[in-house]
C-alpha positions in Angstrom: -103.6 78.4 0.3 -101.6 80.3 -1.5 -99.2 78.9 -3.7 -96.1 79.2 -1.6 -97.7 78.1 1.5 -96.2 74.7 3.3 -98.9 71.9 3.9 -97.8 69.2 6.1 -99.2 65.8 4.7 -97.5 63.4 7.0 -94.1 62.2 7.0 -91.9 62.5 3.8 -90.0 59.8 2.2 -86.4 59.7 2.1 -84.7 61.0 -1.2 -83.3 59.0 -3.7 -79.3 58.3 -3.4 -77.8 60.3 -6.4 -77.2 57.6 -9.3 -72.7 57.0 -9.3 -70.9 55.6 -12.6 -68.5 54.0 -11.2 -69.5 50.7 -10.0 -67.3 49.4 -6.8 -64.7 46.2 -8.1 -63.9 43.3 -6.2 -60.4 42.4 -5.3 -60.0 39.9 -7.5 -61.0 42.2 -10.6 -58.2 44.8 -9.6 -55.5 42.1 -9.3 -56.4 40.8 -12.8 -56.7 44.2 -14.2 -53.3 45.3 -12.6 -52.0 42.1 -13.8 -53.1 42.7 -17.6 -51.6 46.2 -17.5 -48.6 45.2 -16.2 -48.3 42.5 -18.6 -49.5 45.3 -21.7 -47.1 47.9 -20.5 -44.1 45.9 -19.6 -44.2 43.1 -22.0 -40.5 43.0 -22.6 -38.0 44.3 -20.4 -34.6 43.9 -19.8 -33.1 44.2 -16.2 -29.6 44.0 -14.8 -29.1 42.9 -10.7 -27.4 40.5 -8.7 -29.0 37.5 -7.8 -29.8 36.8 -4.0 -32.3 34.3 -2.5 -32.3 31.6 -5.2 -34.7 28.5 -4.7 -34.4 25.3 -7.1 -38.0 24.3 -6.3 -39.0 20.3 -6.9 -41.2 21.6 -9.5 -38.9 22.6 -11.5 -39.2 26.1 -11.2 -36.4 28.4 -10.0 -37.7 31.5 -7.8 -35.3 34.2 -7.0 -34.6 37.7 -6.1 -33.1 40.6 -8.3 -31.5 43.4 -6.4 -29.4 46.5 -7.0 -27.8 49.3 -4.2 -31.3 50.6 -3.5 -34.2 48.3 -4.9 -35.1 44.5 -5.3 -37.8 42.8 -7.8 -38.4 39.2 -7.1 -38.3 36.8 -10.2 -39.0 33.5 -11.4 -37.8 31.0 -13.9 -40.5 28.4 -15.6 -39.5 24.9 -15.8 -39.2 25.3 -19.1 -37.0 28.1 -19.5 -34.8 26.6 -17.1 -32.4 24.9 -19.7 -32.3 27.6 -21.9 -30.8 30.1 -19.6 -27.0 31.3 -20.6 -25.9 30.9 -16.7 -27.1 29.1 -13.6 -28.6 31.3 -11.4 -26.8 31.5 -8.3 -26.7 33.8 -5.2 -24.3 36.8 -5.5 -24.0 36.6 -9.5 -24.7 39.6 -11.5 -26.8 39.0 -14.3 -28.7 40.5 -17.3 -32.3 39.0 -17.8 -35.0 39.5 -20.2 -38.7 38.8 -19.8 -42.1 40.3 -18.7 -43.1 42.1 -16.0 -46.8 40.3 -14.7 -48.1 40.5 -10.9 -48.8 37.5 -8.2 -52.8 38.1 -7.3 -52.7 36.3 -4.1 -50.2 38.5 -2.5 -50.5 41.3 -4.5 -46.9 41.7 -5.3 -45.0 41.8 -9.0 -42.4 40.2 -10.4 -40.4 39.8 -13.3 -41.0 36.0 -15.4 -37.6 35.5 -16.8 -37.4 34.1 -20.4 -33.4 34.5 -20.5 -30.4 35.0 -18.6 -26.9 36.0 -19.0 -24.0 37.3 -17.3 -23.1 40.5 -16.6 -19.8 42.0 -16.3 -18.2 38.4 -15.7 -18.6 36.8 -19.3 -15.4 36.9 -20.0 -14.6 35.5 -16.7 -17.2 32.5 -16.9 -15.9 31.5 -20.3 -12.3 31.2 -19.2 -13.1 29.4 -16.0 -14.8 26.7 -18.7 -11.8 26.4 -20.8 -9.5 26.5 -17.4 -11.9 23.3 -16.3 -11.7 21.8 -19.1 -8.0 21.9 -19.6 -7.6 20.6 -15.5 -10.4 17.8 -16.7 -8.3 16.8 -19.8 -4.9 16.2 -17.6 -7.2 14.1 -15.2 -6.8 16.2 -12.3 -11.1 15.7 -11.5 -10.5 11.8 -11.7 -12.2 10.4 -8.8 -9.4 7.3 -8.6 -6.6 10.2 -7.4 -8.5 11.8 -4.8 -7.4 10.6 -1.5 -9.8 9.0 1.1 -10.7 11.2 4.3 -9.1 9.7 7.2 -12.5 8.4 9.8 -10.4 9.4 13.2 -8.3 12.7 12.6 -6.1 13.5 15.6 -5.1 17.1 13.9 -7.4 19.0 11.7 -5.9 22.0 9.7 -8.1 24.7 8.8 -7.5 27.3 5.8 -9.7 30.7 6.8 -10.1 33.9 7.9 -9.4 34.0 11.9 -12.4 36.6 11.7 -15.8 35.5 10.9 -18.3 33.6 11.5 -16.9 30.6 9.5 -13.9 29.9 12.0 -16.3 29.8 14.6 -18.7 27.5 13.0 -16.1 25.2 12.3 -14.5 25.0 15.6 -17.8 24.5 17.4 -19.1 22.0 15.3 -15.7 19.8 15.5 -15.8 20.4 19.3 -19.5 18.8 19.9 -18.5 16.2 17.6 -15.0 15.0 18.1 -12.7 17.2 20.5 -9.1 16.9 18.6 -6.5 19.3 18.0 -7.4 22.0 15.7 -4.8 24.4 13.7 -5.6 27.3 12.3 -3.6 29.3 9.4 -4.8 32.7 8.9 -5.3 33.8 5.5 -7.3 36.4 3.3 -10.2 34.6 1.5 -11.1 37.5 -0.9 -8.9 39.7 -3.5 -5.7 39.5 -5.4 -3.6 38.1 -2.4 -6.0 35.2 -1.4 -5.2 32.8 -3.7 -1.4 32.9 -3.0 -1.6 32.8 0.7 -4.3 29.8 0.6 -1.6 28.2 -1.9 1.3 28.8 0.7 -1.2 27.3 3.9 -1.7 24.1 1.4 2.0 24.0 1.0 3.0 24.9 4.5 0.7 22.3 6.5 2.3 19.8 3.9 5.7 20.6 4.5 5.4 19.5 8.2 6.7 16.7 9.7 4.8 13.7 11.6 7.2 14.2 14.5 7.6 18.2 14.5 7.1 20.4 17.0 4.3 21.4 15.2 1.9 18.1 14.5 1.4 17.5 10.7 -2.8 17.5 10.4 -4.5 14.3 9.2 -6.7 16.6 7.2 -7.3 20.1 5.8 -10.4 22.1 5.5 -10.0 25.0 3.1 -12.9 27.0 4.4 -15.0 30.5 2.9 -18.7 31.9 3.7 -20.7 32.9 0.8 -20.6 36.0 -1.8 -20.6 36.7 -5.6 -18.7 35.2 -7.9 -16.4 38.2 -8.3 -16.0 37.2 -4.1 -15.2 33.7 -4.7 -13.1 34.3 -7.9 -10.0 33.9 -5.9 -10.8 30.3 -5.6 -10.7 29.4 -9.6 -7.2 30.5 -9.6 -5.4 27.7 -11.7 -2.4 27.5 -9.5 -4.1 27.2 -6.3 -5.8 24.3 -8.1 -3.1 22.6 -9.4 -1.9 23.0 -5.5 -4.5 21.7 -3.9 -4.7 18.6 -6.6 -0.8 18.0 -5.9 -1.2 18.1 -1.8 -0.4 15.0 0.3 -2.9 15.6 3.0 -6.5 15.1 2.3 -8.3 18.4 1.3 -12.2 18.9 2.0 -13.2 22.4 -0.1 -15.8 24.3 1.7 -16.1 27.3 0.1 -19.6 29.3 0.0 -23.0 28.3 0.3 -24.3 24.7 -1.2 -24.9 26.4 -4.4 -21.6 27.8 -4.9 -19.1 26.2 -6.8 -15.1 27.2 -7.6 -12.5 25.2 -9.0 -11.1 23.9 -6.1 -14.2 22.2 -5.5 -13.4 19.8 -8.4 -9.3 19.3 -7.7 -10.1 18.6 -3.6 -10.6 15.3 -2.3 -14.4 16.2 -0.8 -16.5 18.9 -1.0 -18.3 20.6 1.5 -21.4 21.9 1.0 -20.8 25.1 3.9 -18.1 25.0 6.1 -20.4 23.5 9.4 -20.9 20.3 6.5 -17.0 20.2 6.3 -16.6 19.8 9.8 -18.9 17.1 10.3 -17.4 15.2 7.2 -14.0 15.7 8.7 -15.0 14.3 11.9 -17.4 11.0 13.3 -19.6 11.8 16.2 -17.6 10.6 19.5 -21.1 9.7 21.0 -21.9 8.0 18.4 -19.1 5.8 18.3 -19.2 5.4 22.2 -22.7 3.9 21.5 -21.6 2.0 18.9 -19.0 0.6 21.0 -21.1 -0.1 23.9 -23.4 -1.5 21.7 -20.7 -3.9 20.3 -19.9 -5.0 24.0 -23.5 -5.7 25.0 -23.7 -8.0 21.9 -20.7 -9.9 22.7 -21.4 -10.4 26.0 -25.0 -11.7 25.0 -23.1 -13.8 22.4 -20.9 -15.0 25.1 -23.6 -15.7 27.3 -25.4 -17.9 24.6 -22.2 -19.6 23.6 -21.9 -21.0 27.1 -25.2 -21.8 27.9 -25.1 -24.2 24.5 -22.1 -25.9 25.7 -23.7 -26.2 28.8 -26.7 -27.5 27.7 -25.0 -29.8 25.6 -22.8 -31.2 28.4 -25.2 -31.5 30.6 -27.2 -34.0 27.4 -23.8 -35.9 26.9 -23.9 -36.1 30.7 -27.0 -38.0 30.9 -25.6 -40.8 28.3 -22.6 -41.3 30.8 -22.7 -43.8 34.2 -23.4 -42.4 37.4 -19.8 -43.1 38.9 -16.4 -42.7 36.7 -15.1 -45.7 37.9 -17.6 -47.6 35.8 -16.7 -45.9 33.0 -12.9 -47.9 33.6 -14.0 -51.3 34.7 -15.3 -53.0 31.7 -11.6 -52.1 29.8 -9.7 -52.9 33.2 -11.3 -56.3 33.2 -10.9 -56.6 30.0 -7.0 -55.8 30.3 -6.8 -58.4 32.8 -7.6 -61.1 30.8 -5.5 -60.2 28.1 -2.6 -60.4 31.0 -3.4 -63.8 32.2 -3.0 -64.6 28.5 0.0 -63.2 27.6 2.3 -65.8 29.5 1.0 -68.7 27.8 0.8 -67.0 24.5 4.6 -66.3 24.7 5.4 -70.0 25.2 3.4 -71.0 22.6 4.6 -68.6 20.3 7.8 -70.2 21.5 7.0 -73.8 20.9 5.2 -72.9 17.5 8.9 -71.1 16.3 11.0 -74.4 18.2 8.9 -76.4 15.6 9.5 -74.9 12.5 13.2 -75.0 13.4 13.5 -78.6 14.1 11.7 -78.6 10.8 14.3 -76.5 8.8 16.9 -78.3 10.7 16.1 -81.5 9.4 16.6 -80.4 6.1 19.9 -79.1 6.9 23.3 -81.1 6.7 27.2 -80.9 6.4 27.0 -82.7 3.1 24.7 -79.7 1.4 27.9 -77.1 1.8 30.3 -79.9 0.8 28.8 -80.1 -2.5 28.6 -76.7 -2.6 32.4 -76.0 -2.1 33.1 -78.9 -4.4 31.2 -77.1 -6.9 32.6 -73.6 -6.1 36.2 -75.4 -6.3 35.8 -77.1 -9.8 35.1 -73.9 -11.5 37.9 -72.3 -9.7 40.5 -74.8 -11.2 39.1 -74.8 -14.7 39.5 -70.6 -14.5 43.1 -71.0 -12.9 44.1 -73.5 -15.1 43.3 -71.0 -18.1 45.2 -68.4 -16.6 48.5 -70.7 -15.4 50.5 -69.7 -18.4 50.2 -66.4 -19.1 50.8 -65.0 -15.2 54.3 -65.6 -15.1 55.0 -63.6 -18.3 53.0 -60.9 -17.2 54.4 -61.0 -13.9 58.3 -60.7 -15.9 57.4 -57.8 -18.1 55.7 -55.7 -15.4 59.2 -56.5 -13.1 61.1 -55.2 -15.7 59.0 -51.9 -16.6 59.3 -51.6 -12.7 63.4 -51.7 -12.4 63.8 -49.3 -16.0 61.3 -46.6 -13.8 63.3 -47.3 -10.8 66.6 -46.3 -12.5 65.4 -43.4 -14.2 63.8 -42.5 -11.2 67.4 -42.8 -9.3 69.2 -40.4 -12.0 66.3 -37.7 -11.6 66.7 -37.8 -7.6 68.4 -34.4 -6.3 69.2 -35.9 -3.1 71.7 -37.9 -5.3 74.4 -35.4 -7.1 76.2 -37.0 -10.1 79.8 -37.0 -10.1 81.2 -33.2 -11.2 77.6 -31.8 -10.0 76.8 -30.6 -6.6 73.4 -29.2 -5.2 73.3 -25.8 -3.3 71.3 -25.8 0.4 70.5 -23.0 2.3 71.3 -23.1 6.1 68.1 -24.4 6.8 68.3 -27.6 4.5 66.2 -25.8 1.5 67.6 -26.6 -1.6 68.7 -23.2 -4.2 67.8 -23.6 -7.7 68.5 -20.2 -8.7 71.4 -17.7 -8.7 68.6 -15.0 -7.9 68.3 -16.7 -4.7 71.8 -15.8 -3.4 73.2 -12.9 -2.1 76.8 -11.7 -0.6 77.8 -13.4 2.3 75.4 -15.8 2.6 76.4 -19.2 3.9 75.2 -22.3 1.9 76.3 -26.0 1.9 77.2 -28.0 -1.3 76.4 -31.4 -1.3 78.3 -33.9 -4.1 78.0 -37.6 -4.4 80.7 -38.1 -1.9 80.3 -35.9 0.6 79.4 -32.0 1.4 80.9 -29.0 2.4 80.1 -25.4 3.9 80.7 -22.5 1.5 80.1 -18.7 1.8 78.9 -16.9 -1.2 81.4 -13.7 -1.6 79.9 -12.1 -4.9 81.7 -11.8 -8.2 85.2 -12.5 -7.0 84.8 -15.9 -8.1 84.7 -15.0 -11.2 88.4 -13.6 -11.3 90.0 -17.2 -10.2 91.3 -19.6 -12.0 89.3 -22.8 -12.7 90.3 -25.4 -10.7 91.7 -28.6 -12.3 89.2 -31.2 -12.9 89.2 -33.6 -10.0 89.6 -37.4 -11.2 86.6 -39.5 -12.0 87.2 -42.2 -9.7 87.5 -45.9 -11.8 84.1 -48.0 -12.4 84.4 -50.9 -10.0 84.6 -54.4 -11.8 81.9 -56.0 -12.6 81.2 -59.4 -11.1 81.9 -62.3 -13.1 78.9 -64.8 -14.0 79.1 -67.8 -11.8 79.9 -71.1 -13.5 76.6 -72.9 -15.1 75.6 -75.7 -13.0 76.2 -73.6 -10.1 73.6 -71.5 -8.1 73.9 -68.1 -6.4 74.6 -68.4 -2.8 72.6 -65.1 -2.5 
């Protein structure tokens, strides 16, 4: 056999596989290797983006997403770092975060562990907002005492929001299914520089409506807008709008943004709702629940009335068992006592009359005319003693009083205007009224002059009588002779 000959010696053994210097890795090994690589390579990064999908977990961690116009990355803030953040994570807020990139092996995704967070581009606005909040809080606009209660059963609900969009449809749908009432929508823009002015005008316009006007005045107002970034909601942080909301006389419910969004009017409004749909639920009751409650109260009232009637019926039956079978038996005994008392009445009157008669006879026996005579004698003796003391005084006192009375009569006669003195006359008008002053006379007036011996008519002729010569004095009649005194011893016939 030559060296290059082939000898078949049975089945040949399979060739051994080639040796590999790159052993296979498990998925966990690869995941953790990538995790270490990311954490070593990107142990400190600084990102800028807009927050979305914020989730405040019950454990205290905060999960969120950072995004820009093209990409997004998940982020997490551990519980121990939440309090150290510069701003509160809210959807729509543009922030700058610092942290490290890591991976989540369970889902083969990478994320950033955020250690610090600050507002990007809105830092000055947020600082201004904090100063404005402190100012309004110092004025007492956030106090709960000044907030007005929301009416329980509103007849008219006013809504201030954009007429286009899902917000107004959600509110109308929720109100319609809960409490069908009248809804008045005041259309406004809810974003931009003109938003705060239009919302303020809408609040003042609703507040100026009269209750009996052509447009009914709402019982409650809802200021609503959907969610958005801080810049989108910034118009609701206006100071003038906040003061308008605080000064409104109609209760206002603020429903701006989602549950995590907070604006300035949320603090000054009478109630804050987490969402526009929640505002509709706060403003209106559930008609079906009210009907059920009224029906339940009606059933309870009927049952309570039935129990009361049954209780009274039971008590009446128990009382009836103690009564006699016939009503006449109730009156039999009192009637018998009345008959006995009536039969004794006549004899009782006779006995009473006899008793008083005996008492009168007993008293009359002690009475006699001698008792009255002795009393009259005592009174007469006392009167005689008194009159004896006053007998000398009475004549002198009567004489003195008679003299004073005569003097007063003479003085009265001299002062009587109806008895003129000699040389004097009393001037009387035609109706007999006495004229005491010359100013009461006028030219041509007819008067009457009354003298002591008669009266004459006269006419007033002005000043002509001043030029007439004085009339000669009338001789005074001689006085009548005084009667001579009667001689002594002879009585006066009169």
